[in-house]
VEXFI-157543 format. One record per residue (C-alpha): residue in three letters; residue number from 1; chain; x, y, z. Coordinates in pm, whole numbers, plus 50000, padded with zeros to 5 digits. Layout:
N
<site><r>ALA</r><k>NUM</k><c>A</c><u>X</u><v>Y</v><w>Z</w></site>
...
This chain:
210
<site><r>MET</r><k>1</k><c>A</c><u>50258</u><v>75468</v><w>28624</w></site>
<site><r>ALA</r><k>2</k><c>A</c><u>50596</u><v>75590</v><w>28718</w></site>
<site><r>SER</r><k>3</k><c>A</c><u>50525</u><v>75839</v><w>28946</w></site>
<site><r>PHE</r><k>4</k><c>A</c><u>50224</u><v>75627</v><w>29182</w></site>
<site><r>ARG</r><k>5</k><c>A</c><u>50508</u><v>75359</v><w>29175</w></site>
<site><r>ASN</r><k>6</k><c>A</c><u>50771</u><v>75531</v><w>29287</w></site>
<site><r>LEU</r><k>7</k><c>A</c><u>50519</u><v>75712</v><w>29598</w></site>
<site><r>ALA</r><k>8</k><c>A</c><u>50420</u><v>75337</v><w>29636</w></site>
<site><r>ALA</r><k>9</k><c>A</c><u>50766</u><v>75210</v><w>29662</w></site>
<site><r>GLY</r><k>10</k><c>A</c><u>50846</u><v>75472</v><w>29886</w></site>
<site><r>LEU</r><k>11</k><c>A</c><u>50552</u><v>75313</v><w>30146</w></site>
<site><r>LEU</r><k>12</k><c>A</c><u>50641</u><v>74940</v><w>30075</w></site>
<site><r>LEU</r><k>13</k><c>A</c><u>51005</u><v>75022</v><w>30200</w></site>
<site><r>ALA</r><k>14</k><c>A</c><u>50888</u><v>75197</v><w>30549</w></site>
<site><r>VAL</r><k>15</k><c>A</c><u>50669</u><v>74892</v><w>30589</w></site>
<site><r>ALA</r><k>16</k><c>A</c><u>50956</u><v>74640</v><w>30532</w></site>
<site><r>LEU</r><k>17</k><c>A</c><u>51156</u><v>74796</v><w>30771</w></site>
<site><r>THR</r><k>18</k><c>A</c><u>50825</u><v>74742</v><w>31045</w></site>
<site><r>THR</r><k>19</k><c>A</c><u>50767</u><v>74377</v><w>30907</w></site>
<site><r>ALA</r><k>20</k><c>A</c><u>50826</u><v>74108</v><w>31190</w></site>
<site><r>GLN</r><k>21</k><c>A</c><u>50638</u><v>73791</v><w>30994</w></site>
<site><r>ALA</r><k>22</k><c>A</c><u>50627</u><v>73697</v><w>30607</w></site>
<site><r>ARG</r><k>23</k><c>A</c><u>50497</u><v>73387</v><w>30423</w></site>
<site><r>ALA</r><k>24</k><c>A</c><u>50777</u><v>73261</v><w>30254</w></site>
<site><r>ASP</r><k>25</k><c>A</c><u>50537</u><v>73092</v><w>29969</w></site>
<site><r>GLY</r><k>26</k><c>A</c><u>50456</u><v>73411</v><w>29778</w></site>
<site><r>LEU</r><k>27</k><c>A</c><u>50386</u><v>73491</v><w>29415</w></site>
<site><r>PHE</r><k>28</k><c>A</c><u>50753</u><v>73470</v><w>29200</w></site>
<site><r>GLY</r><k>29</k><c>A</c><u>50909</u><v>73332</v><w>29486</w></site>
<site><r>SER</r><k>30</k><c>A</c><u>50886</u><v>73597</v><w>29707</w></site>
<site><r>LEU</r><k>31</k><c>A</c><u>50821</u><v>73659</v><w>30127</w></site>
<site><r>GLU</r><k>32</k><c>A</c><u>50496</u><v>73819</v><w>30170</w></site>
<site><r>GLN</r><k>33</k><c>A</c><u>50324</u><v>74037</v><w>30420</w></site>
<site><r>ARG</r><k>34</k><c>A</c><u>49972</u><v>74032</v><w>30366</w></site>
<site><r>GLN</r><k>35</k><c>A</c><u>49823</u><v>74431</v><w>30459</w></site>
<site><r>SER</r><k>36</k><c>A</c><u>49435</u><v>74504</v><w>30587</w></site>
<site><r>ASP</r><k>37</k><c>A</c><u>49409</u><v>74859</v><w>30411</w></site>
<site><r>ILE</r><k>38</k><c>A</c><u>49410</u><v>74907</v><w>30076</w></site>
<site><r>GLY</r><k>39</k><c>A</c><u>49306</u><v>75308</v><w>30126</w></site>
<site><r>ASP</r><k>40</k><c>A</c><u>49710</u><v>75348</v><w>30065</w></site>
<site><r>PHE</r><k>41</k><c>A</c><u>49601</u><v>75253</v><w>29682</w></site>
<site><r>PRO</r><k>42</k><c>A</c><u>49365</u><v>75580</v><w>29596</w></site>
<site><r>LEU</r><k>43</k><c>A</c><u>49380</u><v>75462</v><w>29174</w></site>
<site><r>TRP</r><k>44</k><c>A</c><u>49303</u><v>75144</v><w>29284</w></site>
<site><r>LEU</r><k>45</k><c>A</c><u>49007</u><v>75242</v><w>29475</w></site>
<site><r>ASP</r><k>46</k><c>A</c><u>48886</u><v>75488</v><w>29285</w></site>
<site><r>ALA</r><k>47</k><c>A</c><u>48917</u><v>75210</v><w>28966</w></site>
<site><r>ILE</r><k>48</k><c>A</c><u>48687</u><v>74967</v><w>29203</w></site>
<site><r>GLU</r><k>49</k><c>A</c><u>48414</u><v>75229</v><w>29276</w></site>
<site><r>ARG</r><k>50</k><c>A</c><u>48394</u><v>75376</v><w>28905</w></site>
<site><r>HIS</r><k>51</k><c>A</c><u>48350</u><v>75031</v><w>28778</w></site>
<site><r>LEU</r><k>52</k><c>A</c><u>48122</u><v>74915</v><w>29076</w></site>
<site><r>ARG</r><k>53</k><c>A</c><u>47894</u><v>75211</v><w>28995</w></site>
<site><r>ASP</r><k>54</k><c>A</c><u>47909</u><v>75182</v><w>28617</w></site>
<site><r>SER</r><k>55</k><c>A</c><u>47573</u><v>75100</v><w>28395</w></site>
<site><r>LEU</r><k>56</k><c>A</c><u>47797</u><v>74868</v><w>28184</w></site>
<site><r>GLN</r><k>57</k><c>A</c><u>47571</u><v>75032</v><w>27898</w></site>
<site><r>ASP</r><k>58</k><c>A</c><u>47706</u><v>75166</v><w>27569</w></site>
<site><r>GLY</r><k>59</k><c>A</c><u>47531</u><v>75479</v><w>27433</w></site>
<site><r>PRO</r><k>60</k><c>A</c><u>47372</u><v>75473</v><w>27107</w></site>
<site><r>CYS</r><k>61</k><c>A</c><u>47520</u><v>75190</v><w>26897</w></site>
<site><r>GLY</r><k>62</k><c>A</c><u>47354</u><v>75216</v><w>26567</w></site>
<site><r>PRO</r><k>63</k><c>A</c><u>47494</u><v>75197</v><w>26241</w></site>
<site><r>ASP</r><k>64</k><c>A</c><u>47561</u><v>75588</v><w>26214</w></site>
<site><r>GLN</r><k>65</k><c>A</c><u>47777</u><v>75580</v><w>26556</w></site>
<site><r>VAL</r><k>66</k><c>A</c><u>48090</u><v>75605</v><w>26496</w></site>
<site><r>ASN</r><k>67</k><c>A</c><u>48274</u><v>75414</v><w>26802</w></site>
<site><r>PRO</r><k>68</k><c>A</c><u>48116</u><v>75052</v><w>26841</w></site>
<site><r>CYS</r><k>69</k><c>A</c><u>47948</u><v>74919</v><w>27147</w></site>
<site><r>HIS</r><k>70</k><c>A</c><u>48248</u><v>74789</v><w>27300</w></site>
<site><r>LEU</r><k>71</k><c>A</c><u>48079</u><v>74764</v><w>27638</w></site>
<site><r>ALA</r><k>72</k><c>A</c><u>47791</u><v>74546</v><w>27467</w></site>
<site><r>ASP</r><k>73</k><c>A</c><u>48032</u><v>74287</v><w>27277</w></site>
<site><r>TRP</r><k>74</k><c>A</c><u>48255</u><v>74263</v><w>27608</w></site>
<site><r>LEU</r><k>75</k><c>A</c><u>47933</u><v>74112</v><w>27810</w></site>
<site><r>THR</r><k>76</k><c>A</c><u>47826</u><v>73917</v><w>27507</w></site>
<site><r>PHE</r><k>77</k><c>A</c><u>48190</u><v>73750</v><w>27517</w></site>
<site><r>LEU</r><k>78</k><c>A</c><u>48185</u><v>73700</v><w>27849</w></site>
<site><r>GLU</r><k>79</k><c>A</c><u>47816</u><v>73517</v><w>27829</w></site>
<site><r>GLY</r><k>80</k><c>A</c><u>47949</u><v>73317</v><w>27602</w></site>
<site><r>LEU</r><k>81</k><c>A</c><u>48282</u><v>73195</v><w>27836</w></site>
<site><r>GLN</r><k>82</k><c>A</c><u>48022</u><v>73142</v><w>28131</w></site>
<site><r>ASP</r><k>83</k><c>A</c><u>48021</u><v>72746</v><w>28071</w></site>
<site><r>LYS</r><k>84</k><c>A</c><u>48346</u><v>72693</v><w>27992</w></site>
<site><r>PRO</r><k>85</k><c>A</c><u>48608</u><v>72561</v><w>28170</w></site>
<site><r>PHE</r><k>86</k><c>A</c><u>48827</u><v>72735</v><w>28423</w></site>
<site><r>GLU</r><k>87</k><c>A</c><u>49143</u><v>72737</v><w>28204</w></site>
<site><r>SER</r><k>88</k><c>A</c><u>48970</u><v>72816</v><w>27898</w></site>
<site><r>GLN</r><k>89</k><c>A</c><u>48811</u><v>73113</v><w>28060</w></site>
<site><r>LEU</r><k>90</k><c>A</c><u>49146</u><v>73214</v><w>28163</w></site>
<site><r>ASP</r><k>91</k><c>A</c><u>49318</u><v>73199</v><w>27813</w></site>
<site><r>LYS</r><k>92</k><c>A</c><u>49018</u><v>73357</v><w>27648</w></site>
<site><r>VAL</r><k>93</k><c>A</c><u>48998</u><v>73685</v><w>27849</w></site>
<site><r>ASN</r><k>94</k><c>A</c><u>49377</u><v>73703</v><w>27869</w></site>
<site><r>ARG</r><k>95</k><c>A</c><u>49350</u><v>73737</v><w>27421</w></site>
<site><r>TYR</r><k>96</k><c>A</c><u>49041</u><v>73928</v><w>27451</w></site>
<site><r>ALA</r><k>97</k><c>A</c><u>49221</u><v>74236</v><w>27658</w></site>
<site><r>ASN</r><k>98</k><c>A</c><u>49560</u><v>74207</v><w>27505</w></site>
<site><r>ALA</r><k>99</k><c>A</c><u>49389</u><v>74255</v><w>27119</w></site>
<site><r>ARG</r><k>100</k><c>A</c><u>49397</u><v>74581</v><w>27265</w></site>
<site><r>PRO</r><k>101</k><c>A</c><u>49653</u><v>74852</v><w>27176</w></site>
<site><r>TYR</r><k>102</k><c>A</c><u>49950</u><v>74980</v><w>27468</w></site>
<site><r>ILE</r><k>103</k><c>A</c><u>49892</u><v>75307</v><w>27535</w></site>
<site><r>PHE</r><k>104</k><c>A</c><u>50058</u><v>75499</v><w>27751</w></site>
<site><r>ASP</r><k>105</k><c>A</c><u>49880</u><v>75710</v><w>28030</w></site>
<site><r>ILE</r><k>106</k><c>A</c><u>50015</u><v>76050</v><w>27960</w></site>
<site><r>ASP</r><k>107</k><c>A</c><u>49897</u><v>76011</v><w>27616</w></site>
<site><r>LEU</r><k>108</k><c>A</c><u>49550</u><v>75888</v><w>27670</w></site>
<site><r>TYR</r><k>109</k><c>A</c><u>49463</u><v>76099</v><w>27979</w></site>
<site><r>GLY</r><k>110</k><c>A</c><u>49749</u><v>76361</v><w>28007</w></site>
<site><r>VAL</r><k>111</k><c>A</c><u>49866</u><v>76250</v><w>28396</w></site>
<site><r>GLU</r><k>112</k><c>A</c><u>50175</u><v>75967</v><w>28436</w></site>
<site><r>ASP</r><k>113</k><c>A</c><u>49945</u><v>75727</v><w>28617</w></site>
<site><r>TYR</r><k>114</k><c>A</c><u>49588</u><v>75641</v><w>28597</w></site>
<site><r>TRP</r><k>115</k><c>A</c><u>49402</u><v>75315</v><w>28653</w></site>
<site><r>ALA</r><k>116</k><c>A</c><u>49165</u><v>75255</v><w>28351</w></site>
<site><r>ILE</r><k>117</k><c>A</c><u>48816</u><v>75055</v><w>28400</w></site>
<site><r>PRO</r><k>118</k><c>A</c><u>48695</u><v>74858</v><w>28126</w></site>
<site><r>ARG</r><k>119</k><c>A</c><u>48469</u><v>75125</v><w>27974</w></site>
<site><r>GLU</r><k>120</k><c>A</c><u>48765</u><v>75332</v><w>27931</w></site>
<site><r>PHE</r><k>121</k><c>A</c><u>49014</u><v>75075</v><w>27816</w></site>
<site><r>LEU</r><k>122</k><c>A</c><u>48818</u><v>74873</v><w>27565</w></site>
<site><r>PRO</r><k>123</k><c>A</c><u>48747</u><v>75159</v><w>27291</w></site>
<site><r>VAL</r><k>124</k><c>A</c><u>49135</u><v>75214</v><w>27304</w></site>
<site><r>GLY</r><k>125</k><c>A</c><u>49360</u><v>75026</v><w>27512</w></site>
<site><r>GLY</r><k>126</k><c>A</c><u>49576</u><v>75140</v><w>27792</w></site>
<site><r>ASP</r><k>127</k><c>A</c><u>49933</u><v>75063</v><w>27978</w></site>
<site><r>CYS</r><k>128</k><c>A</c><u>49975</u><v>74745</v><w>28165</w></site>
<site><r>GLU</r><k>129</k><c>A</c><u>49782</u><v>74782</v><w>28503</w></site>
<site><r>ASP</r><k>130</k><c>A</c><u>49466</u><v>74862</v><w>28263</w></site>
<site><r>PHE</r><k>131</k><c>A</c><u>49502</u><v>74556</v><w>28112</w></site>
<site><r>ALA</r><k>132</k><c>A</c><u>49533</u><v>74348</v><w>28437</w></site>
<site><r>ILE</r><k>133</k><c>A</c><u>49236</u><v>74557</v><w>28532</w></site>
<site><r>THR</r><k>134</k><c>A</c><u>49002</u><v>74469</v><w>28304</w></site>
<site><r>LYS</r><k>135</k><c>A</c><u>49131</u><v>74102</v><w>28330</w></site>
<site><r>PHE</r><k>136</k><c>A</c><u>49021</u><v>74100</v><w>28709</w></site>
<site><r>PHE</r><k>137</k><c>A</c><u>48621</u><v>74260</v><w>28647</w></site>
<site><r>SER</r><k>138</k><c>A</c><u>48575</u><v>74002</v><w>28349</w></site>
<site><r>LEU</r><k>139</k><c>A</c><u>48687</u><v>73726</v><w>28567</w></site>
<site><r>ARG</r><k>140</k><c>A</c><u>48469</u><v>73898</v><w>28829</w></site>
<site><r>TRP</r><k>141</k><c>A</c><u>48207</u><v>73900</v><w>28620</w></site>
<site><r>LEU</r><k>142</k><c>A</c><u>48222</u><v>73517</v><w>28528</w></site>
<site><r>GLY</r><k>143</k><c>A</c><u>48223</u><v>73488</v><w>28901</w></site>
<site><r>HIS</r><k>144</k><c>A</c><u>48570</u><v>73387</v><w>28982</w></site>
<site><r>ASP</r><k>145</k><c>A</c><u>48610</u><v>73483</v><w>29388</w></site>
<site><r>THR</r><k>146</k><c>A</c><u>48801</u><v>73798</v><w>29392</w></site>
<site><r>SER</r><k>147</k><c>A</c><u>49010</u><v>73678</v><w>29688</w></site>
<site><r>ASP</r><k>148</k><c>A</c><u>49186</u><v>73446</v><w>29427</w></site>
<site><r>MET</r><k>149</k><c>A</c><u>49291</u><v>73726</v><w>29233</w></site>
<site><r>ARG</r><k>150</k><c>A</c><u>49562</u><v>74030</v><w>29285</w></site>
<site><r>ILE</r><k>151</k><c>A</c><u>49681</u><v>74267</v><w>29033</w></site>
<site><r>VAL</r><k>152</k><c>A</c><u>50066</u><v>74215</v><w>29088</w></site>
<site><r>VAL</r><k>153</k><c>A</c><u>50330</u><v>74533</v><w>29034</w></site>
<site><r>VAL</r><k>154</k><c>A</c><u>50628</u><v>74391</v><w>28950</w></site>
<site><r>GLN</r><k>155</k><c>A</c><u>50981</u><v>74516</v><w>28809</w></site>
<site><r>ASP</r><k>156</k><c>A</c><u>51094</u><v>74334</v><w>28462</w></site>
<site><r>THR</r><k>157</k><c>A</c><u>51438</u><v>74299</v><w>28520</w></site>
<site><r>ASN</r><k>158</k><c>A</c><u>51491</u><v>74187</v><w>28177</w></site>
<site><r>LEU</r><k>159</k><c>A</c><u>51304</u><v>74537</v><w>28064</w></site>
<site><r>ARG</r><k>160</k><c>A</c><u>51466</u><v>74725</v><w>28401</w></site>
<site><r>VAL</r><k>161</k><c>A</c><u>51055</u><v>74893</v><w>28400</w></site>
<site><r>PRO</r><k>162</k><c>A</c><u>50795</u><v>74853</v><w>28626</w></site>
<site><r>HIS</r><k>163</k><c>A</c><u>50537</u><v>74622</v><w>28473</w></site>
<site><r>ALA</r><k>164</k><c>A</c><u>50159</u><v>74496</v><w>28642</w></site>
<site><r>VAL</r><k>165</k><c>A</c><u>50023</u><v>74123</v><w>28545</w></site>
<site><r>LEU</r><k>166</k><c>A</c><u>49689</u><v>73984</v><w>28691</w></site>
<site><r>SER</r><k>167</k><c>A</c><u>49727</u><v>73664</v><w>28882</w></site>
<site><r>VAL</r><k>168</k><c>A</c><u>49499</u><v>73366</v><w>28940</w></site>
<site><r>ASN</r><k>169</k><c>A</c><u>49505</u><v>73137</v><w>29183</w></site>
<site><r>ALA</r><k>170</k><c>A</c><u>49459</u><v>72796</v><w>29038</w></site>
<site><r>GLY</r><k>171</k><c>A</c><u>49444</u><v>72579</v><w>29311</w></site>
<site><r>GLY</r><k>172</k><c>A</c><u>49763</u><v>72600</v><w>29554</w></site>
<site><r>GLY</r><k>173</k><c>A</c><u>49950</u><v>72784</v><w>29244</w></site>
<site><r>TRP</r><k>174</k><c>A</c><u>49918</u><v>73090</v><w>29068</w></site>
<site><r>LEU</r><k>175</k><c>A</c><u>49859</u><v>73124</v><w>28650</w></site>
<site><r>ILE</r><k>176</k><c>A</c><u>49993</u><v>73455</v><w>28522</w></site>
<site><r>LEU</r><k>177</k><c>A</c><u>49779</u><v>73671</v><w>28290</w></site>
<site><r>ASP</r><k>178</k><c>A</c><u>50011</u><v>73910</v><w>28096</w></site>
<site><r>ASN</r><k>179</k><c>A</c><u>49963</u><v>74176</v><w>27831</w></site>
<site><r>GLN</r><k>180</k><c>A</c><u>50310</u><v>74087</v><w>27698</w></site>
<site><r>ALA</r><k>181</k><c>A</c><u>50199</u><v>73681</v><w>27691</w></site>
<site><r>ASP</r><k>182</k><c>A</c><u>49899</u><v>73549</v><w>27516</w></site>
<site><r>THR</r><k>183</k><c>A</c><u>49985</u><v>73224</v><w>27675</w></site>
<site><r>VAL</r><k>184</k><c>A</c><u>49866</u><v>73208</v><w>28051</w></site>
<site><r>LEU</r><k>185</k><c>A</c><u>50150</u><v>73132</v><w>28254</w></site>
<site><r>THR</r><k>186</k><c>A</c><u>50252</u><v>72985</v><w>28576</w></site>
<site><r>ALA</r><k>187</k><c>A</c><u>50414</u><v>73206</v><w>28848</w></site>
<site><r>GLU</r><k>188</k><c>A</c><u>50715</u><v>72927</v><w>28824</w></site>
<site><r>GLN</r><k>189</k><c>A</c><u>50765</u><v>72972</v><w>28470</w></site>
<site><r>ILE</r><k>190</k><c>A</c><u>50837</u><v>73379</v><w>28496</w></site>
<site><r>VAL</r><k>191</k><c>A</c><u>51168</u><v>73403</v><w>28635</w></site>
<site><r>HIS</r><k>192</k><c>A</c><u>51249</u><v>73774</v><w>28513</w></site>
<site><r>TYR</r><k>193</k><c>A</c><u>50984</u><v>73925</v><w>28710</w></site>
<site><r>THR</r><k>194</k><c>A</c><u>51034</u><v>74078</v><w>29087</w></site>
<site><r>PRO</r><k>195</k><c>A</c><u>50703</u><v>74160</v><w>29298</w></site>
<site><r>VAL</r><k>196</k><c>A</c><u>50684</u><v>74494</v><w>29458</w></site>
<site><r>TYR</r><k>197</k><c>A</c><u>50320</u><v>74459</v><w>29559</w></site>
<site><r>SER</r><k>198</k><c>A</c><u>49982</u><v>74291</v><w>29495</w></site>
<site><r>ILE</r><k>199</k><c>A</c><u>49629</u><v>74416</v><w>29578</w></site>
<site><r>ASN</r><k>200</k><c>A</c><u>49270</u><v>74303</v><w>29506</w></site>
<site><r>GLU</r><k>201</k><c>A</c><u>48937</u><v>74453</v><w>29680</w></site>
<site><r>ASP</r><k>202</k><c>A</c><u>49005</u><v>74307</v><w>30026</w></site>
<site><r>ALA</r><k>203</k><c>A</c><u>49413</u><v>74361</v><w>30107</w></site>
<site><r>TRP</r><k>204</k><c>A</c><u>49704</u><v>74446</v><w>29970</w></site>
<site><r>TRP</r><k>205</k><c>A</c><u>50044</u><v>74209</v><w>30003</w></site>
<site><r>LEU</r><k>206</k><c>A</c><u>50422</u><v>74367</v><w>30043</w></site>
<site><r>HIS</r><k>207</k><c>A</c><u>50637</u><v>74157</v><w>29858</w></site>
<site><r>LEU</r><k>208</k><c>A</c><u>50994</u><v>74072</v><w>29931</w></site>
<site><r>PRO</r><k>209</k><c>A</c><u>51288</u><v>73909</v><w>29845</w></site>
<site><r>GLN</r><k>210</k><c>A</c><u>51428</u><v>73595</v><w>29997</w></site>
C-alpha cells in the first residue's frame, strides 16, 4: 500500500495548493474538499469493476474440497442481517471482516499495493484497505447508500504508518469501522488518525488540517 499512498500524497499536495474552498466539518476534524474524478485512483476503480463483474458464486463446495465456500458463507451472513437495526449491521459487518488475518500485499500478491475484493479477501485476509473494501461491499449489499460511505486513508500518528478504515454517515456524524477495533467508534472518539483522502463510488475528498 505504501507506493500507492506516496503517489496519492503527491497528487493531493498538488490539489491542496490550488484548493480555494474547503468544508470545515470534515472527517476527523479536517478541512475537506470534494473532488469529482475518481479516475486518479485506478486501484479502487479496478476493485469496483472486478466486484461488480463478480458472480459471487463459489466453485465446488463438497466435503472433499479443500477450500470452504467463503462467498456463500458471506452471503448467508449478510442475509441474516437484513432485518437487523443499522447499528447492529455495522457492528456485525465490522467483526465479521475483522476475524480475517492481517497480511501484507507483498506476501499475498507479490506487489506493494493491491486492493482486494471480497472474493479475494475472505479466504485469506489482507491488509487494512482490504478490510475496509469488504465492509464497504457488505453494507452496499445490505442496501446502504454508497454516498454515505467512504474508504478513508489516514496517517496513524501513534504507529506513524498509513492506515485505511471505512467511515459510514450516521445521520450527521461518522461511524468508523476499523480492523484495529472490533467496536464501531465515532470519528470524534479517535484522536490519532489524520485523514489524507477519502473515496467512494462517486467522488473523493481531500482532507487538510485546520
